[in-house]
SEDOVEX-167001 format. One record per residue (C-alpha): residue number from 0; residue in one letter; x, y, z. Coordinates in Angstrom, 2 decimals. Example, Ala and Ser with C-alpha at 12.3 -4.5 7.8 and 13.67 -1.06 7.14 Angstrom:
BEGIN
n res east north up
0 A 12.30 -4.50 7.80
1 S 13.67 -1.06 7.14
This chain:
BEGIN
n res east north up
0 M 10.17 -25.59 0.51
1 K 8.83 -23.90 -2.71
2 V 10.61 -22.05 -5.14
3 L 9.83 -19.79 -8.25
4 V 12.23 -20.36 -11.11
5 I 12.43 -17.14 -13.47
6 E 13.86 -17.43 -16.92
7 P 15.48 -14.26 -17.88
8 T 12.90 -13.06 -20.70
9 I 12.36 -9.29 -21.98
10 L 8.72 -8.33 -20.77
11 K 6.53 -6.17 -23.34
12 G 3.07 -5.78 -24.12
13 E -0.18 -4.29 -22.39
14 I -0.93 -4.61 -18.96
15 S -4.12 -3.73 -16.95
16 I -2.69 -1.96 -13.59
17 P -4.73 -3.32 -10.82
18 P -6.70 -0.93 -8.52
19 S -5.05 0.97 -6.18
20 K -5.15 -0.69 -2.48
21 S -4.61 2.61 -0.71
22 L -8.05 3.97 -2.46
23 S -9.57 0.67 -1.99
24 H -8.86 0.80 2.16
25 R -10.46 4.07 2.06
26 A -13.63 3.49 -0.16
27 I -14.33 0.11 1.90
28 I -13.97 2.17 5.25
29 C -16.24 5.33 4.22
30 A -18.70 3.10 2.73
31 G -18.76 0.99 5.62
32 L -19.75 4.52 7.73
33 A -22.17 5.89 5.18
34 D -25.96 5.58 6.09
35 G -27.22 3.56 2.76
36 V -25.65 1.43 0.26
37 S -22.61 2.12 -1.51
38 K -20.66 0.45 -4.72
39 I -17.35 0.12 -4.79
40 E -15.95 -0.56 -8.40
41 N -12.81 -2.33 -8.95
42 V -11.56 -3.62 -5.92
43 V -9.23 -6.83 -5.88
44 L -9.17 -8.84 -2.52
45 S -6.08 -9.11 -1.76
46 E -5.23 -10.07 1.76
47 D -4.90 -6.57 2.99
48 I -8.32 -5.51 1.25
49 A -9.96 -8.89 2.76
50 A -8.84 -7.76 6.10
51 T -10.14 -4.19 6.02
52 L -13.50 -5.57 4.57
53 E -13.68 -7.93 7.36
54 G -13.01 -5.37 9.69
55 M -16.17 -2.79 8.82
56 E -18.12 -6.09 8.97
57 A -16.80 -6.60 12.52
58 M -18.05 -2.63 13.30
59 G -22.12 -3.68 11.67
60 A -21.77 -2.99 8.00
61 V -22.87 -5.47 5.60
62 V -21.49 -6.81 2.42
63 K -24.55 -6.92 0.45
64 E -23.21 -8.34 -3.08
65 V -20.04 -9.10 -4.44
66 Q -20.56 -8.96 -8.40
67 F -17.27 -10.24 -11.12
68 M -16.97 -6.74 -13.49
69 G -16.25 -9.23 -16.20
70 K -18.33 -12.19 -17.70
71 D -16.18 -14.88 -15.94
72 K -18.69 -15.82 -12.83
73 D -16.38 -18.75 -11.51
74 K -16.41 -17.58 -7.71
75 E -13.42 -20.31 -7.30
76 N -11.27 -18.19 -9.20
77 I -12.04 -15.05 -7.49
78 I -8.47 -13.89 -6.63
79 G -7.34 -11.14 -9.33
80 K -10.45 -10.50 -10.33
81 P -12.09 -7.28 -10.17
82 L -14.90 -6.69 -8.29
83 T -18.01 -4.36 -7.64
84 I -18.69 -4.71 -3.76
85 S -22.17 -3.57 -2.32
86 I -21.97 -2.46 1.15
87 Q -24.68 -1.22 3.54
88 G -23.36 0.92 6.07
89 S -23.39 1.19 9.85
90 Y -23.73 5.01 11.15
91 P -22.14 5.44 13.41
92 P -20.05 2.30 13.77
93 K -21.32 -0.68 16.06
94 M -18.89 -3.69 17.27
95 L -20.42 -6.96 16.65
96 K -17.31 -8.64 17.31
97 D -14.78 -8.12 20.15
98 T -11.87 -9.04 17.88
99 I -10.35 -7.54 14.49
100 D -7.30 -9.64 12.69
101 C -5.58 -7.26 10.81
102 R -3.59 -10.15 9.40
103 E -0.23 -8.11 8.09
104 S -1.94 -4.88 6.84
105 G -0.84 -1.77 8.73
106 S -3.38 0.06 7.15
107 T -6.13 -1.99 8.47
108 L -4.81 -1.63 11.80
109 R -3.97 2.20 11.75
110 F -7.23 3.17 9.90
111 L -9.88 1.44 12.31
112 L -8.42 1.45 15.88
113 P -9.68 4.79 16.19
114 L -13.13 3.67 14.86
115 A -13.33 0.77 17.28
116 T -13.79 3.35 20.32
117 C -16.79 4.90 18.88
118 G -19.06 1.65 20.77
119 G -17.07 2.15 24.25
120 K -16.74 -1.76 23.90
121 K -13.73 -4.02 24.59
122 V -12.21 -4.36 21.04
123 I -9.01 -7.00 20.84
124 F -6.96 -6.28 17.34
125 L -4.90 -8.98 16.24
126 G -1.92 -9.19 13.33
127 R 1.04 -11.28 12.32
128 G 4.01 -11.42 10.85
129 K 5.86 -8.28 11.05
130 L 2.86 -6.36 11.96
131 G 2.56 -7.03 15.16
132 E 6.14 -5.43 15.82
133 R 4.99 -2.05 13.90
134 P 4.81 0.63 16.17
135 L 1.44 2.02 17.66
136 D 2.98 4.79 20.28
137 I 1.03 7.62 18.38
138 Y -2.15 6.06 19.28
139 L -1.24 4.64 22.72
140 Q -0.14 8.23 23.77
141 L -3.37 9.47 22.78
142 F -5.51 6.76 24.23
143 A -3.55 7.90 27.51
144 E -4.61 11.31 27.10
145 Q -8.20 10.34 26.18
146 G -8.51 7.83 29.14
147 V -9.20 4.73 26.93
148 R -8.05 2.01 28.29
149 Y -5.91 -0.13 26.26
150 E -3.70 -3.75 27.29
151 T -0.84 -4.90 24.74
152 G 0.90 -7.65 24.16
153 N 4.64 -8.75 24.59
154 K 6.70 -5.68 24.53
155 G 4.39 -3.56 23.72
156 F 2.89 -4.76 20.70
157 L -0.10 -6.66 19.74
158 P -2.53 -8.54 20.63
159 L -4.05 -4.96 21.07
160 T -6.99 -4.38 23.68
161 V -8.88 -1.19 23.81
162 H -11.62 0.01 25.88
163 G -13.62 2.93 26.14
164 S -14.24 6.05 23.82
165 I -12.52 8.89 22.00
166 K -13.69 12.15 22.77
167 P -13.27 15.25 20.48
168 G -11.21 17.93 21.11
169 T -7.32 18.73 19.77
170 F -4.72 16.21 18.55
171 R -1.41 17.00 18.47
172 L 0.79 14.58 15.81
173 Q 4.25 14.58 14.79
174 G 4.02 14.69 10.75
175 N 6.90 12.74 10.21
176 V 4.99 9.82 11.52
177 S 3.37 7.26 9.29
178 S -0.01 9.18 7.49
179 Q -2.06 6.20 8.33
180 F -2.11 7.82 12.20
181 I -3.32 11.02 10.73
182 S -5.74 9.02 8.24
183 G -7.13 7.26 11.24
184 L -8.16 10.09 13.24
185 L -9.50 11.69 10.15
186 F -11.93 8.79 9.55
187 L -13.10 8.60 13.06
188 L -13.42 12.36 14.22
189 P -16.53 13.42 11.91
190 C -18.39 11.02 13.71
191 L -18.22 12.53 16.99
192 E -20.63 15.04 18.72
193 G -17.80 17.88 18.83
194 D -15.64 19.86 16.69
195 S -12.21 18.38 16.29
196 K -8.72 19.79 15.61
197 V -5.46 17.57 14.40
198 I -1.75 20.18 14.63
199 L 1.03 18.37 13.28
200 T 3.94 19.63 14.97
201 T 6.48 18.93 12.18
202 A 6.35 18.96 8.34
203 L 4.23 16.26 7.15
204 E 5.83 13.25 4.99
205 S 3.86 11.14 2.61
206 R 1.22 14.03 2.10
207 G 0.25 12.40 -1.08
208 Y -1.66 9.45 1.32
209 V -3.23 12.01 3.55
210 D -4.69 13.94 0.16
211 L -6.30 10.18 -0.80
212 T -7.94 10.27 1.91
213 L -9.42 13.71 1.99
214 A -10.35 13.31 -1.09
215 V -12.14 9.96 -0.48
216 L -14.15 11.67 2.79
217 R -15.19 14.20 0.08
218 E -16.49 11.75 -1.95
219 F -19.12 10.06 1.00
220 G -20.00 13.67 1.89
221 I -17.05 14.54 5.13
222 Q -15.55 17.74 4.45
223 V -12.27 18.46 6.42
224 E -10.70 22.08 6.12
225 N -7.07 21.43 5.54
226 R -5.01 24.53 6.68
227 E -1.60 23.83 4.39
228 Y -1.17 20.19 6.18
229 R -0.40 21.84 9.42
230 E -3.72 22.00 10.71
231 F -7.11 20.25 9.87
232 L -10.12 21.31 11.23
233 I -13.03 18.60 11.10
234 K -16.70 19.62 12.10
235 G -18.59 17.51 14.55
236 L -21.86 15.22 13.42
237 Q -21.19 14.82 10.13
238 K -22.63 12.18 8.09
239 Y -21.09 9.92 5.45
240 Q -23.48 9.70 2.05
241 P -23.56 6.23 0.42
242 C -21.70 6.76 -2.85
243 H -20.95 5.01 -6.13
244 Y -17.03 4.95 -5.97
245 R -14.56 3.27 -8.81
246 V -11.06 2.65 -7.64
247 E -8.20 3.74 -10.04
248 G -5.29 1.98 -11.10
249 D -2.47 1.59 -8.72
250 Y 0.55 3.67 -9.31
251 S 2.87 2.22 -6.74
252 Q 1.97 -1.61 -8.56
253 A 2.28 0.22 -12.08
254 A 6.17 1.06 -10.89
255 F 6.99 -2.37 -11.72
256 W 5.81 -2.72 -14.89
257 I 7.30 0.85 -15.94
258 V 10.40 -0.42 -14.65
259 A 10.05 -3.33 -16.50
260 G 9.09 -1.73 -19.66
261 I 12.49 0.51 -19.24
262 L 14.77 -2.83 -19.18
263 G 13.26 -4.91 -21.48
264 K 10.79 -3.68 -24.57
265 R 7.76 -1.56 -24.57
266 I 4.92 -1.76 -22.19
267 D 1.95 0.11 -22.21
268 C 0.09 0.51 -18.83
269 L -3.97 0.53 -18.61
270 A -6.46 1.94 -16.10
271 L -4.07 5.01 -14.81
272 Q -5.14 8.44 -13.89
273 P -2.62 11.11 -15.38
274 D -4.15 13.48 -12.59
275 S -4.13 11.31 -9.70
276 L -3.45 12.24 -6.65
277 Q -1.64 9.34 -5.53
278 G 1.75 10.19 -4.13
279 D 3.78 7.14 -5.76
280 K 2.79 8.64 -9.07
281 A 5.86 10.35 -8.57
282 I 7.16 6.92 -10.32
283 L 7.02 9.00 -13.53
284 D 9.11 12.15 -12.67
285 I 11.87 9.75 -11.13
286 A 12.05 7.43 -14.43
287 R 11.97 10.72 -16.63
288 Q 14.54 12.32 -14.18
289 M 16.75 9.07 -14.68
290 G 16.21 9.10 -18.71
291 A 13.20 7.14 -19.17
292 R 10.69 7.81 -21.97
293 L 7.17 7.83 -21.07
294 N 4.08 8.51 -23.26
295 W 0.57 9.06 -22.27
296 Q -1.67 8.33 -25.74
297 D -5.29 7.30 -25.69
298 G -5.27 7.11 -22.09
299 K -2.66 4.52 -21.49
300 L 0.85 5.05 -20.44
301 S 3.44 3.76 -22.88
302 V 6.84 2.94 -21.60
303 L 9.77 2.82 -23.85
304 A 13.31 0.65 -22.99
305 G 16.30 2.48 -22.92
306 P 19.69 3.22 -20.85
307 T 18.96 5.23 -17.39
308 Q 21.16 7.24 -15.46
309 G 21.64 7.30 -11.83
310 T 20.42 10.02 -9.74
311 V 19.11 11.19 -6.19
312 I 15.89 10.12 -5.27
313 N 13.92 11.54 -1.79
314 A 11.83 9.03 -1.05
315 E 10.26 10.92 1.67
316 H 6.83 11.11 0.00
317 C 6.59 7.95 -1.81
318 P 8.29 5.16 0.18
319 D 6.60 2.36 -1.22
320 L 8.46 2.66 -4.34
321 V 12.03 2.08 -3.23
322 P 12.35 -1.59 -3.63
323 I 11.77 -1.19 -7.37
324 L 13.59 1.72 -7.33
325 A 16.65 0.11 -5.85
326 V 16.56 -2.49 -8.91
327 L 16.34 0.50 -11.71
328 G 19.44 2.19 -10.08
329 A 21.25 -1.20 -9.37
330 L 20.95 -1.53 -13.93
331 S 21.59 2.32 -14.40
332 Q 24.35 3.65 -15.14
333 G 26.70 5.75 -12.79
334 T 25.45 6.29 -8.84
335 T 21.53 5.94 -7.48
336 R 21.55 7.71 -3.95
337 I 17.76 7.29 -2.33
338 V 17.50 9.04 0.78
339 N 14.64 9.98 3.25
340 A 13.68 6.39 3.45
341 G 14.47 5.26 6.84
342 R 10.38 4.35 7.70
343 L 10.90 1.20 5.33
344 R 12.88 -0.50 8.32
345 M 9.87 -0.84 9.70
346 K 7.43 -2.05 6.88
347 E 6.98 -5.92 6.21
348 S 10.60 -6.36 6.43
349 D 13.17 -3.89 6.57
350 R 13.04 -2.97 2.82
351 L 16.18 -1.38 3.02
352 K 18.36 -4.01 4.48
353 A 15.79 -6.87 2.13
354 I 16.69 -5.41 -1.02
355 A 20.02 -4.27 -0.87
356 T 21.02 -7.97 0.72
357 E 19.17 -9.58 -1.93
358 L 20.43 -7.71 -5.27
359 N 23.94 -8.22 -3.71
360 K 23.35 -11.92 -3.84
361 I 22.94 -11.66 -7.76
362 G 25.58 -9.19 -8.62
363 G 24.04 -5.85 -7.58
364 Q 26.48 -3.12 -5.79
365 V 24.47 -1.51 -3.12
366 Q 25.19 -0.49 0.19
367 E 23.02 0.61 3.47
368 T 22.74 3.76 4.72
369 N 21.02 4.94 7.80
370 D 18.25 6.35 5.55
371 G 18.57 5.03 2.44
372 L 20.60 3.38 -0.03
373 L 23.57 4.00 -2.18
374 I 23.61 2.30 -5.64
375 E 26.55 2.00 -8.02
376 G 25.49 0.67 -11.49
377 V 25.71 -2.61 -13.27
378 K 25.24 -3.61 -16.83
379 N 23.63 -7.13 -15.83
380 L 22.57 -9.25 -12.91
381 Q 23.83 -12.74 -12.33
382 G 21.04 -14.47 -11.35
383 G 20.96 -17.34 -8.22
384 T 18.60 -17.74 -5.53
385 V 16.96 -15.06 -3.68
386 N 14.77 -14.51 -0.33
387 S 11.72 -11.93 -0.49
388 W 11.74 -11.65 3.00
389 N 7.94 -12.73 3.06
390 D 7.46 -8.96 1.72
391 H 5.35 -8.64 -1.48
392 R 6.86 -5.54 -2.63
393 I 10.58 -7.31 -2.47
394 A 9.20 -10.52 -4.22
395 M 7.70 -8.16 -6.84
396 A 11.15 -5.92 -7.13
397 L 13.35 -8.63 -7.55
398 A 11.10 -10.69 -10.19
399 I 11.30 -7.45 -12.29
400 A 15.12 -7.79 -11.77
401 A 15.17 -10.87 -13.12
402 V 14.80 -9.46 -16.91
403 K 18.51 -8.43 -16.75
404 C 20.24 -11.76 -15.00
405 L 22.47 -13.65 -16.94
406 K 20.87 -16.83 -15.54
407 P 17.64 -18.27 -14.16
408 L 16.83 -16.27 -10.69
409 K 14.97 -18.56 -7.75
410 I 13.09 -16.52 -5.15
411 T 11.81 -18.32 -2.13
412 G 8.71 -16.90 -0.23
413 Y 7.33 -15.49 -3.65
414 E 3.77 -15.98 -2.63
415 A 3.76 -12.67 -0.60
416 V 2.52 -11.15 -3.00
417 R -1.14 -12.32 -2.15
418 K -0.62 -9.79 0.10
419 S -1.40 -6.64 -2.25
420 Y -1.18 -8.11 -5.93
421 P -2.33 -11.69 -6.02
422 H -2.68 -12.05 -9.52
423 F 1.31 -10.41 -9.93
424 W 2.46 -13.98 -11.39
425 Q -0.26 -14.39 -13.90
426 D 0.37 -10.91 -15.32
427 Y 4.12 -11.14 -15.21
428 E 3.17 -14.73 -17.91
429 K 0.98 -12.23 -19.96
430 L 4.00 -9.75 -20.58
431 G 6.09 -12.93 -21.54
432 G 7.71 -13.89 -18.61
433 K 8.73 -17.28 -18.08
434 C 8.49 -18.95 -14.36
435 Y 7.47 -22.09 -12.72
436 E 7.62 -23.41 -9.34
437 R 10.28 -25.89 -8.07
438 S 10.40 -28.01 -5.09
439 L 13.64 -27.78 -3.17
440 G 12.69 -30.95 -1.28
């Protein structure tokens, strides 16, 4: 087994934030449904994005060209390099393969499941790791109501086989389930021959992710009427239009470097949109609420080092920020409470348990609650050996915690970053981080 050893070092400098994984998923799906060739610019082929790209190819889309955006044409070093992908869409989607491997990508699974019913053929969805245990009961209930045949694996999880077609109509969903179910329907319903309506029976959580779906749909010519996030009206027989789409920087990934700048020295973050619809843009307000100094100038976000104070953080609309916010809370003065984060127990890991366990190993004072964390700040962490729980966001959050460790931090499972940010460790070193692999024998 290998570990990554991180020497306690202040991070500083300038960093280009990788493209939004959420927007990349959505743009690839819409391009794959468009009647013509679309170009998706500024994409990084993380494992999750590769899974969605392969899934759309299984539905008939053709990836015509992959170009490096920079001068480096070395295809052996494709990981981490921004690409432009040209996609010949297939409208309506038609299944060329009977199996879609979603790897560990919940977005791929929940976005593509409804679309896979378009052809009326039998399709098998596979997954790995914790994805196989993440709930799909919202779709399973819908399939039963619509007469779509399905067969699940052990205990109602993956592999999942579906056979049949979803018909237009009225769909009632709880708003406090994963927004991915709502987005999955919004991708499909414009393709159908009749009009449809999605009604939310409770208040919508993670609203920002639905905003992203609606925005990308508009870019590709699809109109959805949003009635105050309670009802969504979708006309049938709409056609996805090809588009030249550039993916903006990812606030959920920028959050790691924002916290690194607060804990260390000035870090300038490039490629972010100040007016972004991303829900994880909330990192800016939360950091400022805790006393951080953030400034926009000349198109870049500058993060200045300084002390922060504990606060109450409502994670209802930005759950992906919780691991790195737990690190910031652990190194802030006073008490930080993170609430409305219960859904994190069903991510790649139980993220509440994972981040609490690992921070406590190295001197943090973190207590789990039913739906969040209670954190007492300390001045420094001690260092030692921690585990990523095979979760990319836990691995990256712990790497930032190393900035304030008194001794080296050793991370097992550090390779998990490949899921969303394959060049994270290279960027870490660009900012002055010192890390190296070591075998545990």
